[in-house]
C-alpha positions in Angstrom: 17.7 53.1 -1.2 16.7 49.5 -0.5 15.0 47.7 -3.3 11.3 47.0 -2.5 9.8 45.4 -5.7 11.2 42.7 -7.9 9.6 42.7 -11.4 10.0 40.2 -14.2 9.4 41.3 -17.8 6.3 40.1 -19.6 8.5 37.8 -21.7 9.1 35.9 -18.5 5.5 34.9 -17.9 5.8 31.2 -17.4 5.3 29.1 -20.6 4.3 26.0 -18.7 2.4 25.2 -15.5 4.1 22.9 -13.0 2.4 19.6 -12.1 3.3 18.5 -8.6 2.0 15.0 -9.3 5.1 14.2 -11.3 7.3 14.6 -8.2 5.0 13.3 -5.4 6.6 10.4 -3.5 3.4 8.4 -3.9 0.8 8.6 -6.7 -2.4 10.5 -5.7 -5.2 8.5 -4.3 -7.7 7.6 -7.0 -11.0 9.3 -7.4 -13.8 6.8 -6.7 -17.4 6.4 -8.0 -20.3 5.4 -5.7 -19.4 1.8 -6.0 -16.0 2.4 -4.5 -14.1 1.7 -7.7 -11.8 4.3 -9.4 -13.7 6.3 -12.1 -12.5 6.7 -15.6 -11.6 10.2 -16.9 -14.6 9.8 -19.3 -16.9 10.0 -16.3 -16.0 13.7 -16.0 -16.9 14.6 -19.6 -20.4 15.6 -18.7 -19.2 18.8 -17.0 -15.6 19.4 -18.0 -13.9 19.9 -21.4 -11.5 17.2 -22.5 -8.3 19.4 -22.1 -9.2 20.0 -18.5 -9.8 16.3 -17.9 -6.4 15.5 -19.4 -4.8 17.9 -17.0 -6.7 16.6 -14.1 -5.2 13.1 -14.5 -1.9 14.0 -16.0 1.4 12.9 -14.5 3.5 15.0 -16.8 5.8 17.5 -15.0 5.2 20.4 -17.3 1.9 21.4 -19.1 2.2 24.0 -21.8 0.2 27.3 -21.3 -1.7 28.1 -24.5 -0.5 31.4 -26.0 -4.0 33.0 -25.9 -4.0 32.4 -22.2 -0.5 33.9 -21.8 -1.5 36.9 -23.8 -4.4 37.6 -21.4 -2.1 37.0 -18.4 -0.1 40.0 -19.8 -2.8 42.2 -18.5 -1.4 41.8 -14.9 1.3 39.2 -15.0 4.0 38.9 -13.9 3.0 40.2 -10.5 5.5 41.8 -8.2 7.4 40.2 -5.4 7.6 42.8 -2.7 9.9 43.1 0.3 7.8 44.4 3.2 10.4 46.7 4.7 7.9 48.8 6.5 6.2 45.8 8.1 9.5 44.5 9.2 10.3 47.8 10.9 6.8 47.9 12.5 7.4 44.5 14.0 11.0 45.2 14.9 12.0 41.8 13.5 15.3 40.7 12.0 13.3 38.5 9.5 13.1 39.5 5.9 9.4 39.4 4.8 8.3 39.1 1.2 4.9 38.8 -0.4 3.6 38.2 -3.9 0.7 40.6 -4.7 -2.0 38.7 -6.7 -4.5 41.5 -6.0 -3.1 43.2 -9.1 -5.3 41.1 -11.4 -8.4 42.8 -12.9 -10.6 40.7 -10.7 -8.6 41.5 -7.6 -7.2 38.0 -6.7 -5.2 35.0 -7.8 -8.4 33.2 -9.0 -8.2 34.7 -12.5 -5.1 32.6 -13.2 -7.3 29.5 -13.5 -10.5 31.2 -14.7 -8.8 32.4 -17.9 -7.5 28.9 -18.6 -10.8 27.1 -18.0 -12.8 29.6 -20.1 -10.2 29.2 -22.9 -10.5 25.4 -22.9 -14.3 25.4 -22.8 -14.4 27.9 -25.7 -12.1 25.7 -27.7 -14.6 22.8 -27.4 -17.6 24.9 -28.3 -19.1 25.4 -24.9 -21.3 28.5 -24.6 -22.4 28.4 -21.0 -20.7 27.7 -17.7 -21.9 27.3 -14.1 -19.8 27.7 -11.0 -19.9 28.4 -7.2 -18.2 31.1 -5.3 -17.7 31.7 -1.6 -16.3 35.2 -0.8 -16.7 36.1 -4.5 -13.2 36.2 -5.9 -13.7 33.1 -8.0 -17.1 34.1 -9.3 -15.7 37.5 -10.3 -12.8 35.8 -12.1 -14.9 33.4 -14.1 -17.4 36.1 -14.9 -14.5 38.2 -16.4 -13.0 35.1 -18.2 -16.4 34.2 -19.6 -16.8 37.7 -20.9 -13.4 37.6 -22.6 -14.3 34.3 -24.4 -18.0 34.9 -25.1 -19.3 32.4 -22.6 -22.4 33.0 -20.4 -21.6 32.4 -16.8 -24.0 31.5 -13.9 -22.7 31.8 -10.4 -24.1 30.3 -7.2 -22.7 32.4 -4.4 -22.8 31.2 -0.8 -25.8 33.1 0.7 -23.9 34.6 3.7 -21.3 36.1 1.3 -24.0 37.2 -1.2 -25.4 39.3 1.6 -22.1 40.4 3.1 -20.4 41.3 -0.1 -22.9 43.0 -2.5 -20.2 44.7 -4.5 -18.6 41.5 -5.5 -22.0 40.5 -6.9 -22.0 43.8 -8.7 -18.6 43.0 -10.2 -19.9 39.7 -11.6 -22.9 41.4 -13.1 -20.7 44.1 -14.6 -18.9 41.3 -16.5 -22.2 39.8 -17.6 -22.7 36.9 -15.1 -26.0 35.9 -13.5 -25.6 35.5 -9.7 -27.8 33.5 -7.4 -27.7 33.3 -3.6 -27.0 29.6 -2.7 -29.1 27.8 -1.6 -31.4 28.9 -4.4 -34.7 27.9 -5.9 -32.9 27.3 -9.2 -31.9 23.7 -8.5 -33.3 20.6 -6.7 -30.3 20.7 -4.3 -31.0 24.3 -3.4 -34.8 23.8 -3.0 -34.1 20.7 -0.8 -31.8 22.7 1.5 -34.2 25.6 1.8 -37.1 23.1 2.6 -35.0 21.8 5.5 -33.9 25.3 6.7 -35.4 28.4 5.2 -32.6 30.5 6.8 -29.8 28.2 5.5 -26.6 30.5 5.3 -25.1 28.3 2.6 -21.8 26.6 2.2 -19.3 26.2 -0.6 -20.2 22.5 -0.8 -23.8 23.3 -1.3 -23.1 26.0 -3.9 -20.9 23.4 -5.7 -23.8 20.9 -5.7 -26.1 23.5 -7.3 -23.6 24.4 -10.0 -22.8 20.8 -10.8 -26.5 19.8 -10.9 -27.2 22.5 -13.5 -24.2 21.8 -15.6 -24.9 18.1 -15.7 -28.5 18.7 -16.7 -27.7 20.7 -19.9 -25.6 19.6 -22.9 -24.6 23.2 -23.6 -23.2 23.8 -20.1 -20.0 22.9 -18.4 -18.9 23.5 -14.9 -15.9 25.6 -13.7 -14.3 25.0 -10.3 -12.2 27.6 -8.5 -10.2 25.3 -6.2 -9.7 21.8 -4.9 -9.2 19.9 -8.2 -5.7 19.1 -9.6 -6.1 21.2 -12.8 -7.0 24.3 -10.7 -3.9 24.1 -8.5 -1.9 23.4 -11.7 -3.0 26.7 -13.3 -2.1 28.6 -10.1 1.5 27.5 -10.2 2.4 30.6 -12.3 2.6 32.3 -8.9 5.3 30.1 -7.4 7.2 29.8 -10.7 7.4 33.6 -11.0 8.4 33.9 -7.3 11.3 31.4 -7.7 12.8 33.7 -10.4 12.1 36.8 -8.4 13.8 35.4 -5.3 16.9 34.8 -7.4 16.8 38.4 -8.4 16.6 39.4 -4.7 19.5 37.1 -3.9 17.5 35.3 -1.2 15.5 32.1 -0.7 12.5 31.6 1.6 12.9 29.6 4.8 9.1 29.5 5.3 6.2 30.0 2.9 2.7 30.8 4.1 -0.6 30.8 2.1 -4.3 30.7 3.0 -5.9 27.3 2.5 -9.6 26.6 2.0 -9.8 24.3 -1.0 -6.1 24.6 -1.8 -5.7 26.7 -5.0 -3.9 29.6 -3.2 -1.6 27.3 -1.2 -0.9 25.0 -4.1 -0.2 27.8 -6.5 2.5 29.4 -4.4 3.9 26.3 -2.6 4.0 23.5 -5.2 7.0 24.8 -7.2 8.9 25.3 -4.0 7.9 21.8 -2.9 9.9 20.6 -5.9 12.9 22.5 -4.6 12.4 20.8 -1.2 12.4 17.4 -2.9 15.7 18.4 -4.5 17.2 19.2 -1.1 16.2 22.8 -0.3 15.3 23.4 3.3 12.0 25.2 3.1 8.9 24.9 5.2 5.5 25.2 3.5 2.6 26.2 5.8 -1.1 26.1 4.9 -3.1 28.5 7.1 -6.8 27.9 7.7 -9.5 29.4 9.9 -10.1 27.9 13.3 -13.9 27.9 12.4 -13.3 25.8 9.3 -10.3 23.6 10.3 -10.3 20.8 7.7 -6.6 20.0 7.7 -5.9 20.5 11.4 -9.0 18.9 12.8 -10.6 17.0 9.9 -10.4 13.3 9.1 -8.4 11.9 6.2 -11.0 9.9 4.3 -13.0 9.6 1.1 -15.8 12.2 0.9 -17.9 14.0 -1.6 -16.7 17.4 -2.9 -20.2 18.8 -2.5 -22.9 18.8 0.2 -25.5 16.7 -1.7 -23.2 13.9 -3.0 -23.3 14.6 -6.8 -19.5 14.6 -7.2 -17.2 11.5 -7.1 -15.5 10.5 -3.9 -12.1 12.1 -3.3 -9.6 11.3 -0.5 -9.1 14.5 1.5 -9.0 16.0 4.9 -12.7 16.7 5.6 -15.0 18.0 8.2 -17.8 16.0 6.5 -19.5 17.0 3.3 -22.6 18.4 5.1 -20.4 20.7 7.2 -22.0 24.2 7.4 -19.6 27.0 8.5 -20.9 29.4 11.1 -22.5 32.6 9.9 -20.3 34.6 12.2 -17.3 33.5 10.1 -16.4 36.4 7.9 -12.9 35.4 6.6 -13.7 33.2 3.6 -12.1 29.7 3.2 -15.4 28.0 3.9 -14.9 24.7 2.3 -15.5 21.4 4.2 -12.4 19.7 2.8 -9.2 20.3 1.0 -7.6 19.4 -2.3 -6.6 15.8 -2.6 -3.1 16.8 -3.5 -2.7 19.2 -0.5 -4.4 16.6 1.8 -2.0 13.8 0.7 1.1 16.0 1.1 -0.1 17.0 4.5 -0.8 13.4 5.5 2.7 12.4 4.3 4.1 15.3 6.4 5.7 17.1 3.5 3.8 20.3 4.3 2.5 21.9 7.5 -0.9 23.4 8.5 -2.0 25.8 11.2 -5.4 27.2 12.2 -5.8 30.8 13.3 -8.8 32.5 15.0 -10.8 35.1 13.2 -10.1 38.2 15.3 -6.3 37.7 15.1 -6.5 37.4 11.3 -8.2 40.8 11.0 -5.8 42.3 13.5 -2.9 41.0 11.2 -4.6 42.5 8.2 -4.9 45.9 9.8 -1.3 45.8 10.9 -0.2 45.0 7.4 -2.4 47.7 5.8 -1.1 50.3 8.2 2.5 49.4 7.4 2.4 48.5 3.7 -0.7 50.4 2.5 -2.6 47.5 0.9 -5.8 46.4 2.5 -5.7 42.6 2.2 -8.6 40.3 1.5 -9.7 38.4 4.7 -8.5 35.1 3.2 -5.0 36.6 2.7 -5.1 37.8 6.3 -4.7 34.2 7.5 -1.3 33.9 5.8 -0.3 37.4 7.1 -1.2 36.3 10.7 0.9 33.2 10.5 3.8 35.1 8.9 3.7 37.9 11.5 3.6 35.3 14.3 6.8 33.7 12.9 8.4 37.2 12.4 7.7 37.9 16.1 9.4 34.6 17.0 12.4 35.7 15.0 12.5 38.9 17.0 12.6 36.8 20.2 15.3 34.4 18.9 17.3 36.8 16.7 17.0 34.6 13.6 17.0 36.5 10.3 14.7 34.1 8.5 13.4 34.8 5.1 9.5 34.6 5.3 7.3 34.7 2.2 3.5 34.8 2.0 1.0 35.0 -0.9 -1.1 38.1 -0.7 -3.8 36.5 -2.8 -6.1 39.5 -3.2 -7.1 42.9 -2.0 -9.9 43.6 0.5 -11.6 46.5 -1.2 -14.9 44.7 -1.5 -14.6 43.1 2.0 -14.8 46.4 4.0 -18.2 45.3 5.6 -16.2 42.6 7.3 -13.6 45.0 8.4 -16.4 47.3 9.7 -17.7 44.5 11.9 -14.2 43.9 13.2 -13.7 47.6 14.1 -17.2 47.7 15.7 -16.5 44.6 17.8 -19.2 42.6 16.1 -16.9 39.7 15.1 -16.0 36.9 17.5 -13.6 34.0 17.5 -15.3 30.7 17.0 -13.7 27.2 17.3 -15.9 24.7 15.5 -17.3 22.3 18.2 -15.7 18.9 18.4 -19.1 17.2 18.8 -20.3 18.8 15.5 -17.2 17.5 13.7 -17.6 14.0 15.2 -21.3 14.0 14.2 -20.5 15.1 10.6 -17.7 12.5 10.2 -20.1 9.8 11.3 -22.0 10.6 8.1 -19.1 10.1 5.8 -19.9 7.9 2.8 -19.1 4.3 3.3 -16.5 3.2 0.8 -16.4 -0.6 0.0 -13.1 -2.2 1.0 
């Protein structure tokens, strides 16, 4: 019998997170204030705890994971590295396909890796209330659970189209004690302004961020928790790749290509960054960020300074962006709705150390169904993007006869995304390539950064 799952003992849960900044060829581009000058870390103290700010700007290679965080990680970590024998057979490919299953977490996705850490650091500094945004709902669920574990009240601004499409994710957040609002909402000036301009505004992740940041900045008892994009979030997610490195050693193989969905970047950074260190040390591995064709920030965006939110409340970050006022189409059901990408992911892509591809919506759901019928797990729509790119490469291996080792991050299950699968089966989804003229118009409105 061939081995399918590779498990690490709980004692092998990583003791440190890996900070890619220590090994980047060039230092990250500075974060700027409205005057175009680099901001000091103190400028972030209104909405983040000091420990998180220190991680955000750190250049240390290894950051210790607090023992209370590791103890909660034990509820689901280490997660399995799985050899997808049945998918390989279904595709008739000589490639060896592996995936890391992050849907084993109580919240159902990888997002809990950072939520636990952020809630812990806020609790340590006496914070009793946190706000956040969520797109498809995985991050909101994760911070809701983390807040419950550390006695912190959580308020979640959920992108309206997802709020309506995914009611059971909302129910999960409420089960764990969170208050959930459809964004744009009437709770904040940012939301009220957006609704005044368009009463049917479907929302975007950038707008939900603006609402959460606005509320956090207005109250001394409230901090903000971000589920992607920023350095400290990607740092916390590196437990995924660090575990996978040890598990591949157990399997006696090493990946030729790694695929992960990419919206803001936490999923991709978590699985890819530890392997990027291997690449810098001479390993021949390709790292591929996979994004939706309807929200193509890396593949069709512009590398420039832009806000992290729609309204302009955040500092300016250098990133691949479609413009901070980008509004993803309502027809888009696959998550990954952010207008930009992590500054770290963006810089690594700009310097050609990683790759990116955009895949259309229908083919991602087709890949998810193919995977589910072979391996049994129904993947989250976000994860389907990585599965699509991985299957495409496996098919190429079938054509060339190459026995490549392919690895993707199965970042979450799709049990609360079945409404989107229903639309796929009923033919109600369609492919949508974001119009070039809309991208050009949005980029024309990028903030002007003084030279």
